C-alpha positions as CSV (number, residue, x, y, z in Angstrom):
1,M,0.0,0.0,0.0
2,T,1.4,3.4,-1.0
3,P,2.0,5.6,2.0
4,P,0.3,9.0,2.0
5,Y,2.3,12.2,1.4
6,P,3.9,13.1,4.8
7,F,2.3,16.1,6.6
8,S,5.7,17.4,7.6
9,A,6.8,17.4,4.0
10,V,4.3,20.0,2.9
11,V,6.0,23.3,1.9
12,G,4.4,26.5,3.3
13,L,0.6,26.6,3.9
14,A,1.2,27.5,7.5
15,D,-2.3,28.7,8.2
16,L,-3.8,25.6,6.7
17,R,-1.6,23.2,8.6
18,L,-2.2,25.1,11.9
19,A,-6.0,25.0,11.4
20,L,-6.0,21.3,10.7
21,L,-3.8,20.6,13.7
22,L,-6.0,22.7,16.0
23,T,-9.1,20.9,14.9
24,A,-7.3,17.6,15.5
25,V,-6.6,18.8,19.1
26,S,-10.2,20.0,19.6
27,P,-12.7,18.5,17.2
28,A,-15.4,20.6,18.9
29,I,-14.0,23.6,16.9
30,G,-16.1,22.3,14.0
31,G,-13.8,21.5,11.2
32,V,-12.0,23.3,8.4
33,L,-13.0,24.7,5.0
34,V,-10.1,25.1,2.6
35,R,-10.5,27.6,-0.2
36,G,-8.0,27.8,-3.0
37,E,-7.3,27.6,-6.6
38,K,-6.6,24.3,-8.3
39,G,-3.3,22.7,-7.8
40,T,-2.5,24.1,-4.4
41,A,-2.1,20.8,-2.5
42,K,-5.4,21.1,-0.6
43,S,-6.3,17.4,-0.9
44,T,-2.7,16.4,-0.2
45,V,-2.5,18.2,3.1
46,V,-5.9,16.9,4.3
47,R,-5.2,13.3,3.5
48,A,-1.8,13.6,5.2
49,L,-3.6,14.7,8.5
50,A,-5.1,11.3,9.0
51,A,-1.7,9.7,9.7
52,L,-1.2,12.1,12.7
53,L,-4.5,11.4,14.5
54,P,-4.3,9.2,17.6
55,E,-5.8,5.7,17.5
56,V,-9.2,5.3,19.1
57,E,-10.6,2.6,21.3
58,V,-13.8,1.0,19.9
59,V,-16.1,-1.8,21.0
60,A,-14.9,-5.0,19.4
61,G,-16.8,-5.8,16.2
62,C,-18.9,-2.6,16.2
63,R,-19.3,-1.2,12.7
64,F,-20.1,2.2,14.2
65,A,-16.9,2.7,16.2
66,C,-18.7,3.0,19.6
67,D,-16.5,4.2,22.5
68,P,-16.3,1.4,25.0
69,A,-16.2,3.9,27.8
70,A,-19.6,5.5,26.6
71,P,-21.2,3.2,24.1
72,D,-24.1,4.5,22.0
73,A,-27.4,3.2,23.5
74,A,-29.1,3.4,20.1
75,C,-26.2,1.7,18.2
76,P,-27.7,-0.6,15.5
77,D,-25.0,-3.2,16.5
78,G,-25.8,-2.8,20.2
79,P,-26.8,-2.8,22.9
80,H,-23.2,-3.0,24.1
81,T,-22.7,-4.3,27.6
82,P,-20.4,-2.2,29.9
83,G,-16.9,-3.5,30.0
84,A,-17.2,-5.3,26.7
85,G,-14.1,-6.1,24.8
86,F,-12.5,-3.3,22.8
87,E,-9.9,-2.9,20.1
88,H,-7.8,-0.1,18.7
89,R,-8.4,1.4,15.3
90,R,-6.7,4.2,13.4
91,S,-8.8,7.3,13.1
92,A,-10.7,6.9,9.9
93,L,-10.4,9.3,6.9
94,V,-13.6,8.9,4.9
95,E,-13.9,10.8,1.6
96,L,-17.4,11.9,0.5
97,P,-17.4,12.2,-3.3
98,V,-19.5,14.8,-5.0
99,G,-21.5,12.2,-6.9
100,A,-22.4,10.1,-3.8
101,T,-26.0,9.1,-3.4
102,E,-28.0,9.6,-0.2
103,D,-28.1,5.8,0.4
104,R,-24.3,5.7,0.3
105,V,-24.0,8.7,2.7
106,V,-26.5,7.6,5.5
107,G,-26.6,3.9,4.7
108,T,-28.9,1.5,3.0
109,L,-31.9,-0.3,4.3
110,D,-32.7,-3.6,2.5
111,L,-36.4,-2.8,2.1
112,Q,-37.2,-6.0,0.2
113,R,-36.0,-8.0,3.2
114,A,-37.7,-5.7,5.6
115,L,-41.0,-6.2,3.8
116,G,-40.7,-9.8,2.9
117,D,-38.9,-11.3,5.9
118,G,-39.6,-8.7,8.5
119,V,-35.9,-8.2,9.1
120,K,-34.5,-4.7,9.6
121,A,-31.3,-5.1,7.6
122,Y,-29.1,-2.0,7.5
123,E,-25.8,-1.4,5.8
124,P,-23.9,1.5,7.3
125,G,-23.0,4.5,5.2
126,L,-20.1,7.0,5.0
127,L,-21.4,9.0,8.1
128,A,-21.1,5.8,10.2
129,A,-17.6,5.1,8.8
130,A,-16.5,8.6,9.7
131,H,-17.7,8.5,13.3
132,R,-14.8,9.6,15.6
133,G,-12.7,10.2,12.5
134,V,-12.4,12.7,9.6
135,L,-15.0,13.2,6.9
136,Y,-13.4,14.8,3.9
137,V,-15.5,16.4,1.2
138,D,-13.6,17.5,-1.9
139,E,-15.3,20.2,-4.0
140,V,-17.7,20.8,-1.2
141,N,-19.2,23.7,-3.1
142,L,-20.5,21.3,-5.7
143,L,-22.2,19.0,-3.3
144,P,-25.9,18.5,-4.1
145,D,-28.3,20.3,-1.8
146,H,-29.8,17.1,-0.3
147,L,-26.4,15.8,0.7
148,V,-25.6,19.3,2.2
149,D,-28.8,18.9,4.3
150,L,-27.6,15.5,5.6
151,L,-24.3,16.9,6.6
152,L,-25.8,19.9,8.3
153,D,-28.1,17.6,10.3
154,A,-25.3,15.3,11.3
155,A,-22.9,18.1,12.2
156,A,-25.6,19.8,14.3
157,M,-26.9,16.7,16.1
158,G,-24.0,14.4,16.1
159,R,-26.3,11.6,14.8
160,A,-27.3,10.2,11.5
161,H,-31.0,9.4,10.9
162,V,-32.3,6.9,8.3
163,E,-36.1,7.3,7.9
164,R,-37.7,5.4,5.2
165,D,-41.2,3.9,4.8
166,G,-41.8,3.4,8.5
167,V,-38.3,1.9,9.2
168,S,-36.1,4.0,11.4
169,V,-32.4,3.7,12.2
170,K,-30.3,6.2,14.2
171,H,-26.6,6.1,15.1
172,A,-23.9,8.4,16.4
173,A,-22.0,10.4,13.7
174,R,-19.5,12.8,15.3
175,F,-16.7,13.6,13.0
176,L,-14.2,16.2,12.0
177,L,-15.6,17.8,8.9
178,V,-12.9,19.0,6.4
179,G,-13.9,20.4,3.0
180,T,-12.0,21.8,0.1
181,M,-13.2,24.0,-2.7
182,N,-12.2,26.1,-5.7
183,P,-13.9,29.5,-5.5
184,E,-14.0,29.7,-9.3
185,E,-16.6,27.0,-9.3
186,G,-19.1,28.9,-7.1
187,E,-19.8,29.3,-3.4
188,P,-21.4,26.7,-1.1
189,R,-24.5,27.4,0.8
190,P,-24.0,29.9,3.6
191,Q,-25.5,27.4,6.1
192,L,-22.8,24.9,5.2
193,V,-20.0,27.4,5.4
194,D,-21.2,28.5,8.9
195,R,-20.8,24.9,10.1
196,F,-17.1,25.0,9.5
197,G,-15.3,26.3,12.5
198,L,-12.3,27.7,10.6
199,V,-11.9,28.8,7.0
200,V,-8.4,29.1,5.4
201,G,-7.4,30.3,2.0
202,V,-4.4,28.9,0.2
203,A,-2.5,30.0,-2.9
204,A,0.5,28.8,-4.8
205,P,3.8,30.3,-3.8
206,Q,4.7,33.4,-5.8
207,E,8.5,33.0,-5.5
208,A,10.7,30.6,-7.5
209,A,12.5,28.9,-4.6
210,P,9.5,27.5,-2.8
211,R,7.8,26.5,-6.0
212,A,10.9,24.6,-7.0
213,E,11.0,22.9,-3.6
214,V,7.4,21.8,-3.9
215,V,8.1,20.2,-7.3
216,R,11.4,18.6,-6.0
217,R,9.6,16.9,-3.1
218,R,6.7,15.8,-5.2
219,L,8.9,14.2,-7.8
220,A,10.9,12.5,-5.0
221,Y,7.7,11.1,-3.5
222,E,6.4,9.8,-6.8
223,A,9.7,8.1,-7.5
224,D,9.8,6.2,-4.2
225,P,6.9,6.9,-1.9
226,A,8.1,4.6,0.9
227,A,11.6,6.1,1.0
228,F,10.3,9.6,0.9
229,A,7.8,9.0,3.7
230,A,10.6,7.4,5.8
231,R,12.5,10.7,5.7
232,Y,9.7,12.4,7.6
233,V,8.7,9.7,10.0
234,E,10.3,11.3,13.0
235,E,8.8,14.8,12.3
236,D,5.3,13.3,11.7
237,A,5.7,11.3,14.9
238,A,6.6,14.5,16.8
239,L,3.6,16.3,15.5
240,A,1.4,13.3,16.4
241,G,2.8,13.3,19.9
242,R,2.2,17.0,20.2
243,I,-1.4,16.6,19.2
244,A,-1.9,13.9,21.9
245,A,-0.2,16.1,24.5
246,A,-2.4,19.1,23.6
247,R,-5.5,16.9,23.7
248,A,-4.6,15.8,27.2
249,R,-3.9,19.4,28.2
250,L,-7.0,20.8,26.7
251,G,-9.3,20.3,29.7
252,A,-6.8,22.2,32.0
253,V,-6.7,25.4,29.9
254,A,-8.5,28.3,31.5
255,L,-10.3,31.0,29.5
256,P,-10.3,34.1,31.7
257,D,-13.3,36.4,31.8
258,R,-11.2,39.2,30.5
259,E,-10.4,37.2,27.3
260,L,-14.0,36.0,27.0
261,E,-15.1,39.6,27.0
262,R,-12.4,40.5,24.5
263,I,-13.9,37.8,22.2
264,A,-17.4,39.2,22.6
265,R,-16.2,42.7,21.8
266,I,-14.3,41.6,18.7
267,C,-17.4,39.7,17.4
268,L,-19.6,42.7,18.1
269,A,-17.3,45.1,16.4
270,Y,-16.9,42.8,13.4
271,R,-20.7,42.4,13.1
272,V,-20.8,38.6,12.9
273,D,-24.0,36.7,12.5
274,G,-25.3,34.8,15.5
275,L,-23.3,33.5,18.5
276,R,-21.6,30.6,16.9
277,A,-18.6,32.8,16.0
278,D,-18.0,33.7,19.7
279,I,-18.1,30.0,20.7
280,V,-15.8,28.9,17.8
281,V,-13.2,31.7,18.6
282,A,-13.2,30.7,22.3
283,R,-12.7,27.0,21.5
284,T,-10.0,27.8,19.0
285,A,-8.2,30.1,21.4
286,V,-8.3,27.3,24.1
287,A,-6.9,24.8,21.5
288,L,-4.1,27.3,20.6
289,A,-3.1,27.7,24.2
290,A,-3.0,23.9,24.6
291,W,-1.0,23.6,21.4
292,H,1.5,26.2,22.7
293,G,1.8,24.4,26.0
294,R,0.0,27.1,28.0
295,T,-2.6,26.7,30.7
296,V,-4.2,30.1,30.3
297,V,-5.6,31.7,27.2
298,T,-3.9,35.1,26.4
299,R,-4.6,37.9,24.0
300,N,-2.4,36.4,21.4
301,E,-4.4,33.2,21.2
302,V,-7.7,35.2,20.9
303,R,-6.2,37.4,18.1
304,D,-4.9,34.4,16.1
305,A,-8.2,32.4,16.7
306,A,-10.2,35.4,15.4
307,R,-8.2,35.5,12.2
308,L,-9.1,31.9,11.4
309,A,-12.6,31.8,12.7
310,L,-14.3,35.1,11.9
311,P,-13.8,36.3,8.3
312,H,-16.3,34.0,6.7
313,R,-19.0,34.9,9.3
314,R,-19.4,38.6,8.4
315,R,-20.9,38.1,5.0
316,R,-24.1,40.1,4.6
317,D,-25.1,39.4,1.0
318,P,-24.7,36.0,-0.7
319,L,-23.2,37.7,-3.8
320,D,-20.7,39.8,-1.9
321,P,-17.1,39.0,-3.0
322,P,-15.2,36.8,-0.6
323,G,-12.2,38.1,1.2
324,A,-13.2,41.7,1.3
325,G,-13.5,41.9,5.1
326,R,-9.9,41.1,6.1
327,D,-9.0,44.8,6.5
328,R,-11.9,45.4,8.7
329,L,-10.9,42.4,10.9
330,E,-7.4,43.8,11.2
331,E,-8.8,47.1,12.3
332,V,-11.0,45.4,15.0
333,L,-8.1,43.4,16.3
334,E,-5.9,46.4,16.4
335,Q,-8.5,48.2,18.5
336,E,-8.6,45.3,20.9
337,A,-4.8,45.1,21.1
338,G,-4.5,46.7,24.5
339,P,-1.9,45.9,27.1
340,D,-2.0,42.5,28.6
341,D,0.3,42.0,31.6
342,D,-0.3,38.3,31.7
343,D,1.1,37.7,28.2
344,P,4.7,36.6,28.4
345,P,6.9,39.0,26.4
346,G,8.4,36.2,24.2
347,G,5.5,33.7,24.3
348,S,5.7,30.4,26.1
349,P,8.9,28.5,26.2
350,D,7.8,26.1,23.6
351,D,5.9,28.6,21.5
352,D,6.9,28.1,17.9
353,G,4.9,31.0,16.6
354,G,1.6,29.2,16.4
355,G,2.3,26.8,13.5
356,P,4.2,23.6,13.0
357,T,7.9,23.6,12.3
358,P,8.6,22.9,8.7
359,P,10.9,20.1,7.7
360,D,13.8,22.4,6.8
361,G,13.7,23.8,10.4
362,A,12.6,27.3,9.6
363,P,9.8,28.2,12.0
364,E,6.5,29.1,10.5
365,G,4.4,31.9,11.8
366,S,1.0,32.1,13.4
367,P,-2.1,33.0,11.4
368,G,-0.8,36.6,11.7
369,D,2.6,35.8,10.2
370,S,2.1,33.0,7.7
371,A,5.0,31.5,5.8
372,D,3.5,32.8,2.5
373,G,4.1,36.4,3.7
374,A,0.5,37.3,4.0
375,E,-0.7,39.2,7.0
376,G,-3.8,37.7,8.7
377,V,-5.8,35.3,6.6
378,P,-4.0,34.9,3.2
379,D,-5.3,36.1,-0.1
380,G,-8.2,33.9,-1.2
381,A,-9.5,33.3,2.3
382,A,-13.1,33.4,3.0
383,G,-13.3,36.8,4.6
384,Q,-16.5,38.5,3.6
385,S,-17.6,42.1,3.4
386,D,-20.8,43.9,4.1
387,S,-23.0,45.2,1.3
388,A,-22.3,48.8,0.3
389,D,-23.9,51.3,2.6
390,A,-25.3,53.8,0.2
391,G,-28.2,53.1,-2.1
392,A,-27.7,53.6,-5.8
393,A,-29.4,56.1,-8.0
394,D,-32.7,55.1,-9.6
395,G,-32.9,52.2,-7.2
396,D,-36.5,52.8,-6.3
397,A,-37.5,52.5,-9.9
398,A,-36.7,48.8,-9.7
399,H,-39.2,48.1,-7.1
400,Q,-42.4,47.7,-9.1
401,P,-45.6,46.0,-8.0
402,P,-46.1,42.6,-9.5
403,T,-48.8,42.3,-12.3
404,N,-49.5,39.9,-15.1
405,R,-49.8,36.8,-13.0
406,S,-51.6,34.7,-15.6
407,N,-48.6,33.0,-17.2
408,A,-48.5,29.4,-16.2
409,D,-44.7,29.1,-16.2
410,I,-44.2,31.9,-13.8
411,S,-44.8,31.5,-10.1
412,D,-45.1,34.2,-7.5
413,K,-42.9,32.2,-5.1
414,S,-39.5,33.5,-4.5
415,D,-36.7,33.1,-1.9
416,S,-36.0,35.8,0.6
417,Q,-33.5,38.3,-0.5
418,G,-31.1,40.6,1.4
419,E,-30.1,44.0,0.3
420,S,-27.2,45.0,-1.9
421,D,-25.9,48.0,-3.7
422,L,-24.3,47.7,-7.0
423,S,-23.0,50.7,-9.0
424,D,-21.2,50.7,-12.2
425,M,-20.1,53.0,-14.9
426,S,-21.6,52.1,-18.3
427,Q,-20.3,53.6,-21.4
428,E,-21.5,54.4,-24.8
429,G,-20.5,53.0,-28.1
430,G,-19.6,49.5,-29.3
431,V,-18.6,46.5,-27.1
432,G,-15.7,47.7,-24.9
433,A,-16.1,51.4,-25.8
434,P,-16.7,54.2,-23.3
435,G,-20.2,55.4,-22.8
436,A,-23.0,56.5,-20.3
437,L,-23.2,56.2,-16.5
438,A,-25.7,53.7,-15.1
439,F,-26.4,52.5,-11.6
440,A,-28.2,49.4,-10.4
441,G,-30.6,49.9,-7.5
442,L,-31.4,47.6,-4.6
443,P,-32.3,44.1,-5.8
444,Y,-35.8,42.8,-5.1
445,K,-37.7,39.5,-5.1
446,P,-38.2,38.3,-8.6
447,R,-41.0,36.0,-9.7
448,L,-40.0,32.4,-10.3
449,L,-39.1,31.8,-13.9
450,S,-39.2,28.1,-14.6
451,I,-39.2,25.6,-17.4
452,A,-42.5,23.8,-18.2
453,G,-42.5,20.0,-18.1
454,R,-40.5,17.7,-15.9
455,A,-36.9,16.7,-16.4
456,N,-35.9,13.2,-15.4
457,R,-33.5,13.9,-12.5
458,Q,-33.4,10.2,-11.8
459,A,-31.4,10.0,-15.1
460,G,-28.8,12.2,-13.6
461,A,-30.0,15.8,-14.0
462,H,-28.9,18.5,-11.5
463,A,-30.5,19.0,-8.1
464,G,-31.8,22.5,-7.5
465,R,-34.9,24.7,-6.8
466,R,-36.1,26.0,-10.1
467,S,-38.0,23.7,-12.5
468,P,-40.0,20.6,-11.9
469,A,-38.2,17.3,-12.3
470,L,-38.6,13.6,-11.5
471,S,-36.4,13.2,-8.4
472,R,-35.3,11.1,-5.5
473,H,-36.8,13.8,-3.3
474,G,-40.2,15.5,-3.5
475,R,-43.9,14.5,-3.5
476,V,-45.0,11.1,-4.6
477,V,-47.1,11.2,-7.8
478,R,-47.3,7.5,-8.8
479,S,-45.5,4.2,-8.7
480,R,-43.7,1.9,-11.1
481,A,-41.6,-1.3,-11.2
482,P,-38.0,-0.6,-10.1
483,L,-35.8,0.4,-13.0
484,G,-33.0,-2.0,-13.6
485,G,-34.1,-4.0,-10.6
486,K,-32.7,-1.3,-8.2
487,L,-35.1,0.1,-5.7
488,T,-34.7,3.7,-4.7
489,S,-37.9,4.5,-2.7
490,L,-40.6,1.9,-1.8
491,H,-44.3,2.7,-2.6
492,V,-45.8,0.6,0.2
493,P,-49.6,0.8,-0.7
494,D,-49.0,-0.3,-4.3
495,T,-46.6,-3.0,-3.3
496,V,-49.2,-4.4,-0.9
497,R,-51.8,-4.0,-3.6
498,A,-49.7,-5.9,-6.1
499,A,-49.3,-8.8,-3.7
500,A,-53.0,-8.8,-2.9
501,L,-54.0,-9.0,-6.6
502,R,-52.0,-12.2,-6.8
503,G,-53.8,-13.5,-3.7
504,A,-50.5,-13.7,-1.8
505,T,-50.2,-13.1,2.0
506,R,-46.6,-11.9,1.7
507,A,-45.1,-9.5,-0.8
508,E,-42.3,-10.9,-3.0
509,A,-39.7,-9.2,-5.1
510,R,-42.0,-9.1,-8.2
511,D,-44.6,-7.2,-6.2
512,V,-42.2,-4.3,-5.2
513,R,-43.2,-0.9,-6.6
514,E,-41.0,2.1,-6.6
515,A,-42.3,5.6,-5.7
516,V,-42.0,8.2,-8.4
517,K,-41.4,11.6,-6.9
518,V,-41.4,15.1,-8.4
519,G,-39.0,17.7,-7.0
520,R,-37.0,20.6,-8.5
521,E,-33.9,20.8,-10.6
522,A,-31.2,23.5,-11.3
523,N,-31.0,25.0,-14.7
524,L,-28.6,27.0,-16.9
525,V,-30.0,30.5,-16.9
526,L,-28.5,32.4,-19.9
527,F,-29.2,36.2,-19.9
528,V,-29.2,37.9,-23.3
529,V,-29.1,41.6,-22.5
530,D,-29.8,44.6,-24.7
531,A,-27.0,47.1,-23.9
532,S,-27.6,49.4,-26.9
533,G,-27.8,53.2,-26.8
534,S,-31.6,53.2,-26.8
535,M,-31.6,51.6,-23.4
536,A,-29.3,54.2,-21.9
537,A,-31.0,57.1,-23.7
538,R,-34.3,56.3,-21.9
539,Q,-32.5,55.9,-18.6
540,R,-33.8,52.4,-18.4
541,M,-30.4,50.7,-17.9
542,S,-30.5,51.3,-14.2
543,V,-33.9,49.5,-13.9
544,V,-32.7,46.7,-16.3
545,K,-29.5,46.2,-14.3
546,T,-31.5,46.0,-11.1
547,A,-33.7,43.4,-12.6
548,I,-30.8,41.3,-13.8
549,L,-29.1,41.6,-10.4
550,S,-32.2,40.4,-8.7
551,L,-32.4,37.4,-11.1
552,L,-28.7,36.6,-10.5
553,R,-29.4,36.5,-6.7
554,D,-32.4,34.3,-7.4
555,A,-30.3,32.0,-9.6
556,Y,-27.7,31.7,-6.7
557,Q,-30.4,30.7,-4.3
558,R,-31.8,28.1,-6.7
559,R,-28.3,26.6,-7.4
560,D,-28.4,27.4,-11.1
561,K,-25.5,28.0,-13.5
562,V,-25.6,31.5,-15.1
563,G,-24.2,33.0,-18.3
564,M,-24.6,36.5,-19.8
565,I,-24.5,37.8,-23.4
566,A,-24.6,41.5,-24.1
567,F,-25.4,42.9,-27.6
568,R,-24.8,46.5,-28.8
569,G,-23.0,48.3,-31.6
570,S,-22.7,45.8,-34.4
571,D,-22.1,42.5,-32.5
572,A,-22.8,40.5,-29.4
573,A,-20.3,39.3,-26.8
574,L,-20.3,36.4,-24.2
575,V,-19.4,38.6,-21.2
576,L,-19.9,35.7,-18.8
577,E,-19.2,32.1,-19.7
578,P,-21.8,29.8,-18.1
579,T,-20.6,29.3,-14.5
580,A,-21.7,28.4,-11.0
581,S,-19.8,31.4,-9.7
582,H,-22.6,34.0,-9.3
583,E,-20.2,36.5,-7.8
584,V,-18.5,36.7,-11.2
585,G,-21.9,37.4,-12.8
586,V,-22.3,40.4,-10.5
587,L,-18.9,41.8,-11.4
588,R,-19.6,41.3,-15.1
589,L,-22.9,43.1,-14.7
590,A,-21.1,46.0,-13.0
591,E,-18.8,46.2,-16.0
592,L,-21.6,46.1,-18.6
593,R,-21.4,49.2,-20.9
594,T,-24.2,50.7,-23.0
595,G,-24.2,52.5,-26.3
596,G,-24.5,52.1,-30.0
597,R,-27.0,50.4,-32.2
598,T,-29.1,47.3,-31.4
599,P,-27.9,44.0,-33.1
600,L,-30.7,41.8,-31.6
601,A,-30.1,39.1,-34.1
602,A,-26.4,38.9,-33.2
603,G,-27.4,38.4,-29.5
604,L,-29.8,35.5,-30.4
605,R,-27.2,33.9,-32.6
606,Q,-24.6,34.1,-29.9
607,A,-27.1,32.5,-27.5
608,A,-27.6,29.6,-29.9
609,R,-23.9,29.0,-30.2
610,T,-23.4,29.2,-26.4
611,L,-26.3,26.8,-25.6
612,H,-25.0,24.4,-28.3
613,G,-21.6,24.3,-26.6
614,E,-23.1,23.8,-23.2
615,R,-25.3,21.0,-24.4
616,R,-22.3,19.1,-25.6
617,R,-20.5,19.7,-22.2
618,D,-23.5,18.8,-20.0
619,A,-26.6,17.4,-21.8
620,R,-28.4,16.8,-18.4
621,R,-28.8,20.5,-17.5
622,R,-31.8,22.1,-19.1
623,P,-31.3,25.8,-20.3
624,L,-33.6,28.7,-19.6
625,L,-33.0,31.7,-22.0
626,V,-33.9,35.1,-20.5
627,V,-33.9,37.8,-23.2
628,V,-33.9,41.4,-21.8
629,T,-34.9,43.8,-24.6
630,D,-37.4,46.2,-25.9
631,G,-37.5,44.2,-29.2
632,R,-36.0,46.9,-31.4
633,S,-33.4,45.9,-33.9
634,T,-31.4,48.6,-35.6
635,S,-28.4,46.6,-36.8
636,G,-28.0,43.3,-38.6
637,P,-30.7,41.0,-40.0
638,D,-34.3,40.6,-38.8
639,P,-34.1,38.9,-35.4
640,L,-37.0,36.6,-36.3
641,S,-34.8,35.0,-39.0
642,V,-32.5,33.8,-36.3
643,V,-35.3,32.3,-34.0
644,P,-35.2,28.8,-35.7
645,L,-31.6,28.4,-34.2
646,L,-33.3,28.5,-30.7
647,A,-36.1,26.1,-31.5
648,G,-37.1,24.0,-28.5
649,V,-35.2,26.2,-26.0
650,P,-37.4,27.3,-23.1
651,A,-37.3,31.1,-23.0
652,V,-38.6,34.2,-21.2
653,V,-38.6,37.7,-22.8
654,V,-38.4,40.6,-20.4
655,D,-40.0,43.5,-22.2
656,C,-38.1,46.7,-21.5
657,E,-40.3,48.9,-23.7
658,S,-41.6,52.0,-22.0
659,G,-43.3,55.3,-22.9
660,P,-46.8,56.2,-24.2
661,I,-46.2,54.7,-27.6
662,R,-45.3,51.0,-27.6
663,L,-44.6,48.9,-30.7
664,G,-45.0,45.5,-29.1
665,L,-41.8,44.2,-30.7
666,A,-40.8,42.2,-27.6
667,R,-44.1,40.4,-27.6
668,R,-43.6,39.5,-31.3
669,L,-40.2,38.1,-30.4
670,A,-41.7,36.1,-27.5
671,A,-44.3,34.7,-29.8
672,A,-41.7,33.6,-32.3
673,L,-39.7,31.9,-29.5
674,E,-42.8,30.4,-28.0
675,A,-41.8,32.1,-24.8
676,S,-43.4,34.0,-22.0
677,C,-43.3,37.8,-22.2
678,I,-43.1,39.7,-19.0
679,P,-43.1,43.5,-18.8
680,L,-40.0,44.7,-16.8
681,T,-42.3,46.5,-14.3
682,S,-44.1,43.1,-13.6
683,L,-40.9,41.1,-12.8
684,G,-41.1,41.6,-9.1
685,A,-42.8,39.0,-7.0
């Protein structure tokens, strides 16, 4: 078996290594979320952590790793008698893949045996395997919503629940949650981010020497993994011993009232959400003191704990750019940096600066002095900023009362929205040329734009909250024989009915019926925006941008991918490639310029090309085309001649025409596209 890459052999990444070591000392901190671009050793470091964790005592033969000193009374393998035999196991590192099914995560009940033989047969899932170990989720931001819900429940309650057709199983599931993500692929749900105690950003070294050292060590590891790992056995063993010693010391560390009040003042000044931040900072500060060999928490531990635990908790708007709140945190910490007579002038005797000592012997810094040279949380960390404080011009014009509720494809339901302010300088002329000034106002709650018909999510479409789809979750609409012989959800009444029609007293495999459920899916929402001079001349671009901003927020909450095409002058441009990163969409909207003629046909043609390319990349995700225009075309061919290129694409036309005289050109375009047509003033919910 190939040994994992040694933890001590990792070059740099001081904040990440320290955060992982602290959560190993005190799992109550709540785990670590690692944000960073691709190729920055996120997965390598996390997998290396497992080798440092102490072994655990478990009840002999228990599949759920019950602690013999306090066995779980509800353990499916129990009840365990006090004093039962035990065995030692290595702390588990369980990886949760993005494509995992719910059955694989929480476990599988053999429903056919339960119904036919009356036996409650249960196969444990990944949550059971991770109990008292590490649950690692790579690309956690791409995890489907229903799996996120399972993780949130388990993280909050420390237990996993399997509830299915009257059969119930519960077991302990307390684990150290570690997730990695690439921010370019979109943000995870705020509720999930809040469950992580610490968030650390990582980036590749920006100097030649450390980059060369990373490559040198990686090539040496690949050439002979065993020999390379042997070079770092002693250093890894020292770290493992230090983790064990810090765990033993943890209960004896005192948190003085003065430092507890300092934590409260920092959290208040930083305007965090809720009280979880205070608790996490306190737990992290205690773990830092134990790691440094101290018995009393000092100002230094509070400061360093705040830098790791707070930045991601200040976010006010889901589309605020990450990382913009670090400066504010430094200001708050500076304000709280008063004299502390109890702090030893040079730290504790064994204080190495807050981080592990790298293999070359050079001490790494604390979160305030990382080896990468960044002050505080490094670039790319999940620090968040408030929304802008001032409202933008013409913002009130975007808040229009909803009308025109007759369209069957448009629901009045919408998710709750926060407030944001987005201003931009739009400019006149062709694509990329200077032009007029336009501001977006405060976003509002848009009506639900959805695709008619039901997609077959059981064939692998994307989970979400926009359009109806056959799903593993949702309301039951009918039953059918299991597809491919694999049962996903039992329809008990129809199963019993099938057995009764045969005159049987016990159901058999041939009687089993599967429940067909209807839920919601995520879509690709492609915006085609008229950015011509006519839009700016009528001062409508502010209202249009507010509407698009509102729809972008709605797409974020419904887990859609988004793309944006702008047409003006003589051509159309794909200003936002289809992406799950909605923050990028907000930035592209801010940069959108207006001016020039109106090449509507070019915009539709570009939309057809974009959708064709996306269909080849991901045929499972259904597109929704949103055309924002007044229907006028003053450049290029007749837009109706391009409509056949978009045949079969579900679409919505947002009619921006205003004034006493209206030509109804947007309605004509909507009719040709077989799309809904919504006046801009009726887009609000």
